C-alpha positions, 0 to 999 in steps of 0.5 A: 500500500505504501509503495502504491501511494508513493508511485501515485504521488511520484506520478502526480509530482511529475505531471505538475512539473511537466505542467510547470515546464509548459507554463514556464515556456508559454508566455503568449509571445510568438517569435519570429513571425514571417510576414507576407511581405518577407519582413520578419518580426521578432518579439521577446518578453524581458521586463527588466532588460535595458537594451535588446537587439536581434543578431542574424545572418541576413545582409540587410542592416548588417544583420542587427536590429535594435528592438523597441520595448512596448508597454506590455513589456515585449521588445519588438523588431521588424526586419526589411524584406528578406530574400528567400533563405534559411536564417539563423539569429540570436538575441543580445540582452544587455550583452548576454547573447542567447536563443529565442525562448519562443522558438523551439527550432535551432541549429548548432554551428561549431560550438554555438547554438542559433535559432532559425526561421525560413523565408519562403518563395525561393531557395528556402523552398528546397530546404523545407519538408514537402509532401514528396518521397523522402530518402533516409539519412543513416549514421554508420561507421567504417574502420580506417586503417590510416587512423587506426580507428573506427570513424563515423559518417552520414549517408543519404539514401534516395527515396527509391533506394532498396525498392528497385534493382538499381545501383546509384552514383555517389556524391561525397560532400565534405564539411568545413573547419569546425564541422563534422558528419552532421553539418551538411545534414543539419545546417546544409539541409542536404536530405531535404535538398536532395528529396526536393530536387529528385522529386522535381526531376531536377537531379539524378537520384544519388547517394550522398556521403558526408564523412567526418573531415576532422582526421584526429577525431572519430566522430562529431562531439558527443558521438565518440568515447570521449562523450561530453568531454569533447567540445566542438572547436575549429579543426585547426586546433585538432590533430591531423589538420591539413597534414594530407592524411585525410585526403590520402586515405580517402579511398578507404571511405570510397571502398567502404561505401562501394562495399556496403551500398548499391553504388555504380563503382566507377569514376563516371558516377562519383563526385566530390565537393565541399565547403571551405576546408572541405573545398580544400580537401575536395581539390586534393582528393580529386588531384591525387585520385583523378581516376576516381572522380569525374566531378569536383565542386569547390564551395568557398574553398579554403585555399592556402598560400602557406601550404606545406608542399613537402607533404606528398598529398600537396606537392606538384600541383601543376603536375597533378593538374596536368595529370587531371587534364590527361585523365579527363573529367566532366565538371570542375565547379568553383563557387565563391562570394565577392565578400568572402575572405577567401575571394582573392585566393580563389581568384589566384587559383583561377589564374593558375587553372587558366595557365594550366589549361584546366576548364572550369565553371566559375560562379561568383555570388554576393556576400561572404563565408556563410551557409546561405551561399553553400546551400545555394551552391549545392542547389546549383552543383547537384543538378549538373551531376551524372547526366 
């Protein structure tokens, strides 16, 4: 009887706590509100705050808006009309920066959390869920002899995978510094992009593989045996940063994927692309294995002037470019923003490609080193693959 009463009281207490949590979060404030004209209104109830601003990744107003407090104690700010995109933002409350408490949707970028919203009517339509056939995203592990460890990667399988007797081409999609095997899935919306492109007939059905490019780590933070003691950080602070081992051992990943999944295992049906550090990786993977890939995409590629050319992976770039021309390829695609801090280095590389007779596609966009550009580059790059 005592045990029965204890369980009843415990369940009642849990219900009260749950109700308290729901009530604590529900203050009647709706934020953000995406308006019909493309403007976005942010609201925050903070009675005791003296100054509140919203800080986002949109271009208008430098992405910062000073909020005004109303008589109801709610701070408000409305942006100018924003182009279609997925946007991230946070609130600055008297110097303390944090998430929007009224918005349950968020993303992690390296070690920071951001609230998100979408402005529809353009590229963001590809980043949202629609009533189309959906592919699967699986996390799997492969053994790397080069690093003597099991390493984790994410794999997108198209909606028809396994439902028909068919093999598929593969896009290897690489993240930037501070990213991991989750970055292109969460911030890049690769699964939704692929679902929507395939459903619209704008892209060939394909497998997309997102490896972890931090060669000194096995997996994303929280997914290794270090558990929560491994905190997110930029890759340059990790072992194995740009020492050539990741690119040199990349065939381990290719062989694993070809062995585990139904792939068309030849050069004509493989592509490699990446953003920032991943663009750097993609370039040298292509140059060192020109017989493995027919397509390469460099998205704001993290090219460096002070690269250690004594490392075999990074040596003799002109010779490797000549070899690439000799072997042949179908697409060498470069995208860069005109405000990107890597813009001049990419322009210099373009000059080198011209001198070496390498044919390429150059796409110059606005703005800088941001996810908005990389998602849009993916939308441009993928429809050109495996035609």
